[in-house]
N, C-alpha and C positions, 0 to 999 in steps of 0.2 A: 902019281895019283894024289888028289887033294881030298881033305876031309873038311866037313863043315862043323864048326864049333860055335855055340852061342857066345856072344860077347856083350857085356853091359856097355852102355854109351860112355864115351870118354868123359862127358859132363857129369854123369852120375858117380864116376870114380873120383872126381875132384871134390873132396869134402873139406879141404883146407880153407881157412877164412880168406876172404878177398883181400888182396894186398893193394891198397890204394895207389902206391907208387908204381906198381906194375900196370895197373889199369890206366893211369895217367900217361905213362910212357907208351903204352899200346895205342892210346887214342891220339897221342902226339903225331904218330905216323900218319894218321888220317888227316890231321891238321896240315902236315907238310905236303902230302900228295894233292891237297886241294889246289895247289898252284898249277898242277897239270889239268885237273878235272874242271876247275872253275875258271881259271885265268886262260889257259891255253885252249882247252877243248870247247868251252861253252861261251864265255862272255867277251873275250878279247881277241885271241889269235885267230880263231875260226871266223870271227866277224871280219877281221882283216883279210883273211884268205878268200872270203866270198864278196869282197868289195869290187868296185868297178876296175880297180887296178889289175885284177886277175881275170877279167872277162865278164863281170856282172854277176848279180846274185843268183839268177836262175841257173846259168851254166856252171858256175863255181860250186853251187850247192849240190848239183848232181854229181860232180867230180868228187867232192868230199864224201858224199854218201857212198859212192862206189868204192873209194879207198877204205872206208870203215867197214864196208861189207866184206872185202877181202881179208881185212884184219880179223874179223870175226871167224872166218873159216880157219885161219891159222891157230887161233886160240882154241877152237874146238878140237883140233888135232893134238895139241901139245899139253893142254892144261891138266887132264886127269893123271897122266903118267908122271908129269912133273910133281904133282902132289903126292902120288904114291911113292915115288922114289925118295922124296924128302922125309916122308913118314918113316920109312924103313931105315934110312941112312942116318937119322938123327941130325938132319941138316935143314930143318925148317927155317931157322933164323938165317943161316948162311944164304940160302936161295932167296929169301926175302931181301937181303942186302944186295945180292947180285942183280936181281931183276929191278929193284928200285934204282940202283945205279945206272942201269941201262935206260930207264925212263928219264933220269936226269940228263944223261948225255944226249939223247934224242931231242929233248926239250931245248938244250943249249944250241944244238945244230940248227934249230929253226931261226936263229939269228941271221942265217944266210939266205932266207927266203925273201929276196928283194921284191919290190912291188912290180913284177913283170908277169904277163900272162904265161910265158913259157916256164915259169917257176911254180905254177899252181900245183902241178903233180908232185914236185919236190916237197913243198910244204905239206900237202895233204898226205903224202907217203910217210913223212916224219910223224905227223899226228897219229896216223894209223898204226905205225910200228910202236909208237909210245903206248897205244891202247893194248897191243899184244903183251908187252912186258908189264904194263900196269896190271892187267888181269892175272898174269902168272904170279906177280907179287901178291895180289889180293888172295890167291889160293892159300898161300902160307899165312898171310895176315889173318884171314878169317878163321883158319884152323887154330890159331893161337887163342881164339876166344874161349875154347874149352880149358885152356891152361890157366886162365885168370878169372873165370866166372864160376858160379855155382848154379844149380837148377833154379833157385829162387831169385837170382839176380841177373840172369843172362839177358833178359829183355831190356832191363835198364842199362846194362853195360853196352849192349849192342847199340841201343839208341844213343848213348853217350858218345860212342865212337863216331856215329854218323853226324851228331851235332858238332863234334870237334871238327869234322871235315867242313861243315858249313861255316862255322865261326872262323876257321882258318882261311876259308875262301873270302870271308868278309874283310879280314885284316889284310890279306894279300891284295885284294882288289882296291882297298883304300890306298895302300902304298903305291900300287900301279897308277891309280888315278892322280895322286899327289906328285909322283915323281916323273911320270911319262906322258900321260894323256892330257891332263890339265896341270902342268907342273907349278908348284907353289913358288919356285924360284928358278932363275935361269941357270942352266948348266948344260954341258955338251949332250947329255942324254935327252934333253928336251927338244933337240933338233928334229924337225919333220922331214928333212932332206932324205930322200930314199927311204922314208918311213923308219928312220933310225930309232925314234922313240918307241915305236911298236916292236921293232925287232929286238931292242934291248929288254923288252918285257920277257922274252924267251930266256935271256941270261939271268935276269932276276929270278924267274921261276925255277931255273935249274939250281941256283944257290939255295932257294927256299926249300926245295925238295931235299937236298943233301943235308942241310942243317937240322931239319925237324924229323928226319927219318932216323937219325942216330940214336936217340934215347931208347927205343924199343930193342935195338941190337945189344944194348948193355944191360937193361933192367929185367927183361923177360928171359928166363933160362931156356937153353936149347932143349928141344924135345929129346927124350931118351932114345938112344940107338937100340933097335930091336934085332935080336939074332934071327937072321934069315939068309937064304941063299942069295948071292948077288945075281941079278937078272940083267940080261941085255935088253935093248929097247924093244925088240919083237916079243921077247918073253914077258916083258912088262905089260904089253898090250894084251897078250894072252891071258895073264892073270887078271887084268882089268875086266875082260869080257866074262871070265868065269865068275868074278864077283858080281857083275851086273846080273848074270843069270841066277846066282844065289839070292840076290836081293829081290828079284822078280818072284822067286818062290816063297821067300820068307817075309818080305816086307814090301809088297807091291805099291803101297801108298807112298812110300819114300820115292819110288820112281815116278809115280803120278805127280807128286809135288815137284820133282825136278823138271818134269815136262811143263807143268803149269807155270812155274816160276820162270822158266826159260822164256816163255812167251811174254808174260807181263813185265819182266825185268828189261826186256828189249824195248818195250814201250817206255818204261821209266827212263832208261838211258837216253832215248831219243828226245824226251822232253827237255833234258838239259843240253844234249848235244846240239839240237837245232833251235833251242829257245832264243839264244842271242841272235842267231842268224835270222829268225823270223821277226824279231823285234826291230832289227835294222832294215831288212829287206822289204818287209810288208808294212810295218807301222812307222817307218821313217825315223827310228831312233838314231841319234848320233852315237858314236862310240862312248862318249861320256855318259849319255843317257842310259845306254845299255848297262854300263858299269854301276850307275846309281840304282837301276832296277835290280841288278844282280846282288848288290849289297842288301837291299831290303828283302829280296827273295831268299837270300841265305839266312837272314835273321828269322824269317817265317819258317823256313825249312828246318832250321835247328830247333825251334820251338816245337814244331810238329814231331820231329824225331824223338825229342825228350818225352813229350806227352805220350807218343805212341809206345815208347819203351815201358812206361809205367802201365799203360793199358794192356800191353802184351803180357806182363807178369800177372795181371789180374784176369783178363778176359781170354787170353790165348792169342797166338799170332795170327791164326786164320781169320778171325773176326776183324782184326786190325787191318789186314791186307785187303779183305773184301770191301770194307768201308772206304779205304783209301782209293781203291780202283774205281769205285762208283763216283767218288768225288772228282777224280782225275778226268773221267769221261765227261761228266757234266761240265766241268770248267773248260776243257779243250773244245767241247761242242759249242759253248758260248763264244769263244774266240773265233771259231770258224764261221759261225752264222753271222755274228755282228761285224766282223772284219774291221777295216780301217775307216768305214763310213761313219758319218755323224747321224745321230738319231735324236730328233727333238722329242722331249718328254715334258709336256706342259710348257712351262717357261724356261726349262733347262735343256741344254743340248749335250747329249751323251756322245763323246768323241771317241775316235778309234784309239787314241792314246790311253784314254780312261779304260776302255775295254781291256787292253793288254795289261794295264797296271792292276786292275781289280781281279780279273780271272787268271792272269799270269801268277799273281801271288797265291791264289787258291791252288793252282797247280803245284807250286813249291811246297805248300802246306801239307799236301798229301803224299808227295814223293818220299820224304824222309821216313815216315812210319812204315810204308810198304817195303822199303829197302831194308830197314833195320829188322823188321819182323820176319822177313824172308830168311835173313841170315840166322836169326834166333831159332826159327822153326827147324832148320836143318841141323843146327848145332845140337839141338835136343836129341837128335837121332843118330849122331855119328858114333859108330862102334869104337871101342878103345883101340887106339893105334891106327885108325883108318880115317881120321877126320880130314887130313890133307887130301887123301884120295877122294873122299866124298865131296869136299869143296872143289876139288878139281873137276869132278863130274858136274858140280853146280855151275862152274865156269864154262865147261864144255857144252852142256845142254843149253846154257844161255847163249853162248856164241855160235852153237850149231844153227840157231835160228836168228842170229844177230843180223843176218842180211834182211830180215823181214822189215823192221821199221825203216832203216835207211833206204831199202829198195822201194818199199811202198811210199815213202816220202818222195823219192825221186820220181817214181811212176805216177803218182798223183799230180805232181807238178807238170810232167810231160803230157798227161791226158788233158789237164785243164788249160794248158798254154794256148791251143787254137781257139778256145771259147771265151777267154777273158781278156781284159785290157792288158797291154804290155806292163810288166812289172807286178801284176796281181796274181800270177799263177802260183807263186811260192806259198801263198796262204793255204792253198789246197793240199799242201803237203801235210797239214795238220790232220786231214782226214785219214791218211795212211797210218799215222801214229794212233789215232782213235781206234781204228780197226784192230790194231795189235793189242791195245789195252783191253778192248772188249773180248777178244779171243782168249786172252789170258784169264780174264774173269770167268768166262764160261767153262774153261778147262779146270779152273781151281775149285769151283763150287762143289763137285762131288768128292773132292779129296778130304780125307778125315783130318781132324786136328791132331797134333803130335801126341797128345795124351792117349789117343786111341790107336796109335800106330806102333807096331812092334819094332824093336831095334833089329836091324838086319842080321842074319846069320851069314857070315862070310867065310869063304874057303881059305885055308891057310896057304902060305907060300909053298 
């Protein structure tokens, strides 16, 4: 039989001054994993996987969406118990290292995705599996936020972490551009035979992840081990469900936020996952043009994350998230409506390329603040000793609906295909992403800001 005892948030218990070295080391992990998120998933490798070499943009995009949907279901099953067990066992940092190492290995294996249609599922499966381990790593990484922040600085530190990811993406993309896509000098890695230059990007990204993931493993102390009975996997799920029940009784708005954020974060992820794919397939961007856009997009996103972090500490995370979602919906709607067509305006012609540059950059501006404030919102409510499990639920609720955006993206393309010109159906995938963002906004509006939400009372082990 379990008893319920009130617990202060882990963040409220952390009153020690912020240690800049720990914050920098923590953010460096985000810098390193940008190689998977920006280079592999968004702007380079998935663009390669959805090229004509693998069957064309429409078909390959559907396969990629399906693979990522399956990955989301796996994350939903494993994330919360993974966080719970690392909380209790004092192994938060250990599991961060293991899961990050798995991401690096899967990234390196993408080198063997030769440009052949029969290897499309191989490449898509590696990217999807990388997403699984990346999300499990993020459970422990996000939980570390309470170890290095204070209630007055958490918004800025969370925003700083996201900005580090974007700046890391910028540097990684510049190196990829200079070494592999448009090499500044001739070397064997510049060869385009069998797409060697693009496949070597996977090896580069693997090394980038490994090198920049190491500082956090040395600088941030391991979470303390808590005296508790050792639980098997099934018992861990039993404890998880009891805690969810207790959360429903004592802090229902925490659960409401988990549901709302699950929906809108799926839309945020889709913006980056399919952004490069749409730029290439719908707007005709070459790979080098996609990378140039990504560089500017990451600069704008980093600025947005930093600004959003300061606004978060002053206005509260909910206001920042709502404003960001409205901006995202407006910008994506403009891309959908204007498309790749040219529109004469007086003596000036507005081109499809300009449409994507202007409104695509607006999209990146709003993604960072929404991501950083969602993390900071939940961190303010994590009970002492339960932050890993709560962020596991954060990942689970997100991935429990992570089939939404990829599936609606693919479904919108499939529905549009019979009614539009060949090669134009992909643009309508944006409509699926917009629907997810709008649904997330609607569900979020009734949720109280964290200052008005009680910290959950959780049952003991």
